[in-house]
BALOKE-657789 format. One record per residue: x, y, z of N, C-alpha, C in turn. Coordinates in steps of 0.1 Angstrom, whole numbers, plus 5000, padded with zeros to 4 digits. Each point is the difference from the previous one (the first is absolute). Layout:
BALOKE-657789
XYZXYZXYZ ...
END
This chain:
BALOKE-657789
683114897237501150025009501350044992 500850095005501250044994501249935006 500749934992501249935005501250094999 501049985009501250085001501249924996 500750034989501149924996501250035009 500949904999501350015007500049985015 498949955006500049985014499849855004 500149914991499949865003501049965010 499649935010500849955011500650115009 499750124998500450115008499250015013 500650035011499350025012499550145002 498750025001499450135001499050005012 500250105008499150025012498850094996 498849975005498850084999499550045014 500050125003499550045013498750094999 499049955006498750064998499149914991 499049945005499249904993498550054998 499950134996498750044996499849964985 499150064993499749964986501350014991 500850125002501250024992501049895004 500249985013501049905004499849864995 498749965002499749864995500149994985 499650104993500250004985501549994996 500850085008501449994997500649865003 499649945011500449875003499649904989 498850014995499549914990500850024987 500350124996500750024987501549965002 500650035011501449965002500149855000 499149945007500149855001499749944986 499150054992499749954987501250034991 500850105003501250034992501249925004 499849915009501149915004500850045012 499750115007500750055011499749925012 501050005010499849945013499550115009 498750005004499450115006499949985015 500450105008499950005014499050125004 498949965007498950095002499850025015 499550125004499650035014499150125001 499149995010499250115003499849995015 499950125007499850005015498749955004 499050004991498649965003499849854997 499549935010499849864999499049974989 499050084998499049974990500650014986 500950094998500750024987500949884998 500849965010500949884998499249884997 498849985005499249884998499749984985 500050114992499749994986501149934992 501249985007501149944993500149855003 499149955008500149865004499749914987 500849904999499949914988500350074987 500950095001500650064988501549985000 500650044989501549984999500750125007 499350085006500650125007499350015014 499949895007499450005013500850095009 499350085008500650115008501149945010 501150085000501149965009500650135005 500350015013500450135006501450044993 500150134998501350054994501249965007 499949975013501249965008500649874994 499149924993500449874995500450014985 499950124994500350024986501549994997 500449944989501450004997500650134994 500150105009500350134995501350014992 501049925003501250004993499949964986 498949934997499849964986498850064993 499450105007498850064994500450104989 499250004990500250094989499250135002 498849995004499150125001499149995012 499550115005498950005009498950084994 498949944997498850064995499150055011 500050135002499350075011498650044995 499049965008498650054996499950155003 499250074993499950145001499750065013 499349925008499650055013501049995011 501249944997501149995010500950114999 500350075011500950125000501449974994 500450084990501349994994501050095007 499650135002501050095006499450075012 498750035000499450085011498749935005 499750025013500750085010501449955003 500149874999501449935000499949884991 501149964994499949884992499549885008 499249924994499549875007501349925003 499949925010501249915003500449914989 499049954992500449914989500850084989 499750134999500750094990501450025005 500250025013501350025006500849874998 499449895002500749874999500549984985 499150044991500449994986501250094996 499950125006501250094997501349945006 499949955012501249945006500549894992 499149924994500449884992500450044986 499850124996500350044986499049954990 498749995005499049954992499150114995 499850014987499250114994498549995005 499450125002498650015005499250064989 499149924994499250054989498549965002 499250034990498649965001499549934987 498749985000499449924988500150084987 500050135001500150084988501449994994 501049995008501349984995500249864993 499449905005500049874993499350014987 498850075000499350024987500950074990 500750115005500950084991501149914994 500649915008501049924996499549904989 498849955002499449914990499950074987 499550125000499850084988501450034994 501050045008501350044994500749884995 499749885004500649884994499649974986 498950064996499549974987500750084989 500149954988500550094989499150124998 500550114997499250134999498749984992 500049924989498849994992499049915006 500349935010499149915007499550065013 500450125003499550055013498750074999 499149995010498850075000500150155003 499050074997500050145004499650015015 500650105007499850015014499650155003 498850015006499650135005499950005015 500750085007500050005015499450135005 499249995010499350115006500250015015 500450125005500150035014499450145003 500050035013499550135005499449985013 499850115007499349985014498649974998 499350054990498649984998499649984986 499149914997499549994986500649894992 501049935006500849904992499249884996 499149955009499249894996499050034989 499350125001499150044989500750024987 501250065001500750034987500549874994 500549915008500449874995498949924993 498850005007498949934995499550074987 500050135000499550084988500949974988 501350005002500949974989499849864995 499949915009499749864995498750004992 499050075005498750004993500150064986 500850124999500150064987500749914990 501149945004500749914991499249894995 499249945009499149884996499050054991 499450125002499050054991500550034986 501450025000500650034987500649874994 499749895005500449874994501449955005 500550065010501349955006499849905011 500949915002499949915012500750065011 499350065009500650075012499849915012 501049995009500049925012500250095012 499150015009500150095011500449925013 501050055007500449945013501050085008 500749935009500950075009499350035013 499850135003499450045012498450004999 499549964989498649994997499849864994 498949945004499749874994501049895004 500549924990500949895003501550055003 500749945009501450035001500749984986 501050074997500650014987500549864995 500549925009500649874996498949894997 498750035003498949914996499350054988 500550104993499450054987500449904989 499350004989500349914989501450014995 500649904994501450004996500350114990 501250045001500550124991499949964986 499450094992499949994986500150144994 500650014988500350124994498750084996 498949934998498750064996499250065012 500549975012499350055012500650135005 499150085007500450125007499749985014 500950005009499849995014499950145006 498850025007499850135006500049985015 501150055006500349975014499850125009 499249985011500050105011501149975009 500850095004501149985008500050105012 500249945012500050085012501550055003 500150095009501450045003500849895006 499349915008500749885005500649914989 499149984990500549914989501150074992 499950134998501150074993501349995007 499950015014501350005008500749864997 499349904997500549864999500349964985 499850104991500249974986501350084995 500849934993501350064995500150024985 499549894993500350004985498750014992 498950045006498850014992500150124991 499749984987499950104990498650014995 499350115003498750024995500050074987 499449954989499950084988499250135002 499049995008499350125004499950005015 500550105007500050015015499250125004 499149985010499150115004500150035015 500350135003499950055013498850105001 499049975007498850084999500150125009 500449985013500050115010500849955012 500350105008500749965013499450095011 499649935011499650075012500549915012 500150055012500649925011499249875002 500749895000499449875002501249905003 499749915008501049895004501450075005 499950115006501250075004500749915011 499349935008500649915010500949894993 499749974987500849904993501150064992 500050134998501150064991500850105007 499750035013500850105008499550144999 499850054988499450134998499550014986 499550124997499450024986501049984989 501350045003501049994990500349854997 499949925010500249854998498949944993 498850055003498849954993500050034985 500350134997500150054986501149924993 501149985006501149924994499649864996 499249945008499549864997499150014988 499150105000499150014988500750034987 501150085001500750044988500749884994 500249895007500749884995499249944989 498850044998499249944989500650044986 500850115000500650044988501449954997 500549915010501349944998500149924988 501150004993500349924989499350034987 499250115000499450044988501050064990 499749994987500950054990499350104991 500650054990499550094991498749954993 499949874999498849944994498849995009 500150045012499049995010499350135004 498949995007499250125003499850015015 500350115006499650035014498950105000 498949965007498850095001499950045015 499950135002500150055013499050115003 499249985010499150115005500750125005 499550124997500750125004499150095009 499049935006499150085008500450005015 501249965004500550015013501550034999 500550075010501450045000501149894999 499749895007501049894999500149944986 498949974994500049954987500550104990 499750125001500550114992501549995000 500649995011501550005002500649884992 499449885002500549894993499850014985 498950064995499850024986501150094994 500350115007501050104996501449934999 500349925009501349935000500149904988 498949934998500149904989500050074987 499350114998500050084988501450054997 500750055011501350054999501049894996 499949885006500949894997499849954986 498850004994499749964987500449864997 499849915009500449864998498949924993 498750055002498949944993499050114996 498949964993499050104997499250035013 499750135002499250035012498750074996 498949955005498750064997499450045013 499950145003499350055011498549984999 499349985011498549994999499550095012 498850054997499450095010498450005000 499450015011498650025001499650145005 501050085001499850135006500250124991 500549974988500250114990500649964987 500050084990500549974987501549995001 500649914991501449994999500450034986 501250064999500550034987500549874993 500449915008500449874995499649895010 499249904995499649905009498549964997 499449945010498649965000499350065012 498850064998499450065011498550004999 499350035011498549995000499550145005 499050054994499350125004498649985000 499450005012498549985002499649874993 500749895002499749874995500349984985 500650104994500349984986501549984999 500449904992501449954999500750064988 501250065002500750064989501549945000 500650014988501449964999500750104992 501350025003500950084993501449945000 500249914990501249924999500750024987 500950105000500750034988499150064990 499949954988499150054990498649955002 499849905009498649955002499350085011 499050074997499350075010498549994998 499250015010498550004998499349955012 498750004999499149945010499749864998 500349915010499749864998498649965003 499350075009498749965003499550065013 498749975004499350055011499649895009 500549995013499649895009499150055011 499350114998499150055010498849915003 499749914990498949915001500349865005 501349985004500449875005500050005015 499049935006499950005015501249955007 500749904994501249955007501250095000 499950114992501150094999499650145005 499250015010499550125005501050075009 500250134999500850075009501450044994 500650105005501250054994501249905001 500049935011501049905002500049894989 498749964996499949914989500350064987 499950134998500550064988501549984999 500750015011501449985000500349854996 499349915006500149864996499849974985 498950074995499749984986501150064991 500550125004501150064993501249914999 500349935011501249915000499749884991 498849955001499649884992500150044985 499550124997500050054986501450014995 500950065008501450014996500749874998 499649905009500649874998499549934987 498750024998499449944987500750064988 500250135000500650064989501549954998 500749985012501449954999500049864994 498949935002499949864995499449994986 499850124994499650014986498550004997 499250035011498650014998499650144997 499150024990499550144997499350065011 500350135003499450075012498549995001 499350024988498550005001499549865002 500749904995499649865003500149975014 501150045006500349975015498950075008 499750134997499150075008498649944999 499649964988498749944998499949875008 501049925001500049885007499850025015 500350125005499850035014498550005004 499150024990498650005002499549875006 500749894997499649875004500849955012 500750095006500849955012499149995012 500049885006499049975011500550055014 501250035001500550055014500549885008 500550035012500549905010499250015013 499849895006499450005014500850095009 499350065010500650075011500650134996 499850054987500550134996498850084995 499550085009498850084997498949924993 499849895005499049904994498650025006 499150034992498650015004499549855003 499749985013499649865004498549995003 499350115002498649995003499350144998 498850004997499250125000498649975007 499750085010498849985008499350135000 498950014992499350124998501050114995 500150115007500950114995501449975004 500349915009501349985005500949904992 501250054996501049924993501149965010 500349874999501149955009501249974991 501250065004501249994992501149945008 500549894995501149935006501450044994 500750085008501350044997501049955010 499949875004500849955010501550004997 500350014987501550004996500650135004 499350105004500550135004500649995014 501349965000500649975013500950115005 499950124993500850115006499150134996 500450115006499250124998500050054986 501149994993500050044986499049924991 499949875003499149924992498550045004 499850025013498650045004499650134994 501050094999499750134995499449994986 500449914992499549984986498549965000 499649925009498649975001499250115006 500550075010499350115006499850124990 500950014990499950104990499049964989 499649885000499149954988498650005003 499650025013498650005004499650125008 498750035001499550105009499149945010 499750065011499149955010500449865005 501250005006500749875003499849975015 499649875003500049955013501149905001 501150055005501449944998500349905012 500349884997500549905009501549994999 500750035011501550014999500649945013 501249964999500749955012500649864997 500849955010500749874999501350025006 501049944994501450025005500650114993 500350115007500450134993501449994994 500250084990501350014994500550145003 501350034997500650125004499250124994 499850105008499350124996498650015003 499349885002498650005004499250064989 498950085004499150064990499950155001 501050065006500050155001499950064986 500749944990500050064987498650004993 499049925006498749994994499050115006 500450085009499150105006499450094989 500850044990499450094990498849944992 499949875001499049934992498749975008 500050045013498949975008498750084997 500150104992498850074996499049914993 500549894994499149914993499549885009 500550005012499849895009498950035010 499049935001498950025010500249945013 500849895000500449945013501149904998 500949995010501149904999499749895011 500049884995499749895009501349915002 500550015012501449965002500049865006 501049924995500249865005501549985003 500249895007501449955001500950085009 501349965000501050065009500150154998 499850054988500350144997498850095004 498949955004498850075002500250135009 500649995011500150115009501050114994 501149954995500950094993499350084989 499349934992499350064988499050105005 499349975011499050105005500750135004 501249995006500750125004500550074988 500549934990500550074988499050074992 498749955001498950064992499150095008 500450025012499150085009499750134994 498750035000499550134995499850014985 500549894993499950004985498749934996 499749905007498849924997499549925012 498749975001499549925012500749865000 500549965011500649875001499349915010 499849874997499349915008500949885002 500249965013500849885003499149884999 500349914991499249884997500749875004 501350005001500749885004500349914989 498949944994500249904990499250034988 500249934989499450034987498549985000 499549895006498549985000499350125006 500550055011499450115007500150134992 501150024993500250124992499150004988 499949884993499149994988498550035004 499649945011498650025005499750145003 500950075007499850145004500150094987 501049984992500150084988498949994991 499549874998498949984991498750065006 499850005013498850065006500150154998 501150065003500150154999499950044985 500549924991499950044986498649994995 499349905004498649984997499150115005 500350055012499250105007500450144996 501150024992500550134997499250094991 499249934992499250084991500850054988 501249964999500950044989499649924987 500350064988499649944988500749884997 501349995002500949894997501049975010 499749975012501049975011500849884996 501350005005500949894997500649955013 499849875003500749945011501349944995 501150075004501349974994501049935010 500449884997501049945007501350034993 500850095006501350044994500950025012 500649905006500550005014501250095003 500850024990501350085002500949935010 499849875001500749925010500249864994 501049935006500249864997498949925008 499849884997498849925005500449915011 501349985003500549895008499550005015 499550115005499550005014498749925001 499249994990498749935001499749904989 500950004989499749914989501449954995 499949894992501249944995500750094990 499150074992500550084989498950094995 500350094991499050104995498949934993 500349884993499049934993498949955009 500549945012498949955009499250125005 500650115004499350125004499050044990 500450014987499150044990498849904998 500349875001498949904999499050015011 500550025012499150025011499150124998 500650114995499250124997499049974990 500349934989499149964990498849935005 500349905009499049925006499050085009 500650095008499350085009499150104992 500650064989499250094992498849944994 500249884995498949934993499049945010 500349995013499149955010499250125006 500450124997499350125005498650014994 499050015008498750014995499550155002 499250054991499550135001498549995000 499450075010498550005001499650155000 499250044990499650144999501150105001 501149964994501150094999501050005012 499749915010500849995012500749875000 501350005002500849885001499749935013 499749874999499749925012501049905003 
END
């Protein structure tokens, strides 16, 4: 656990008692703060029984004496409208921050020589893989790397701050909105595509939240930015013009005069006088596809910024095991491969999996995000059937009409059974049943992890008899 200095006996509210909120309560309480906690869900409040921060409605909080409100990332800060507890905090003159800000303050309170290294990663897609890959590379090279934030453990439950540790943090736009003083020694923005627009107002608001990852960087720090989309290109150009920190562009779509890039799964670097090929990741199953080449380029750039030799970092990628729910092969039945890409919660993420396979029997749908799947129509030449589930099913069928055969399945078990049967009977050499929903999961599942685990179970329960799924 990470303790926060300077808050003993201070009154701090925590709103939202999911994993992050409860971790924040525990760390604040252990640091001596007087914690006031609440969540609208009774089951969440029940987790605070017999603790020093038993849930109490914000109406009873001593707002006139409150120092801070720690807002969980899932609670609206500005859009579509500020949550009532945020409005109350503003009225009372109470700062609204998140767990990442408490982490930053704990780091900033240390003398410079005692501070750990911090690598922060954000982006619309690929941030979990990139975060895990960087952590893997550093460990393979003998460094003590700690992964957390929006992946794994909440940041305040990570091991205590030590100068010999490197914290590799995945940060969402919601977490960045609530962080003010975080300084990342290496900050990474992978890409930007429309996502969470309801929470940021528009694309400009979303991009502004993501750009906050570069706040507080100095000339000693490194900003790594993907340049394969227009929004990220614009941010990269502005940072390079401002010259407040070192800027390393990355790309998986073409060679760069300066930066780190991938061409056909080969990684290259051109950083001042240091240029060359770092290695070939074409044989790494967990880094298949052009989107993973971008992730690998970012991880290589981060490793180089942390003093790791390029070829050593690239070689360590050979042993990267990958993450669940990200283009994860979960079963093989005769010729049919089942791929779990449940983490693909928007069209841009799904496009990456669709580009990585041929002869796809695609399971899609759930709770739709802005834009739907119209942008995926050009990729339907590789899709043999679309098996639709959830709230978005009818809309998706309309958006894909004429591009690929669509089948209304309703739920995931029905979709897996039908897709598996059709794949087995297709006569194709290597058919793939791909769950890459291009949707959030909340209409039928608690989260994308549960959706992926259900798919894994269904895929492994599928039996094939004489080439036919039963």
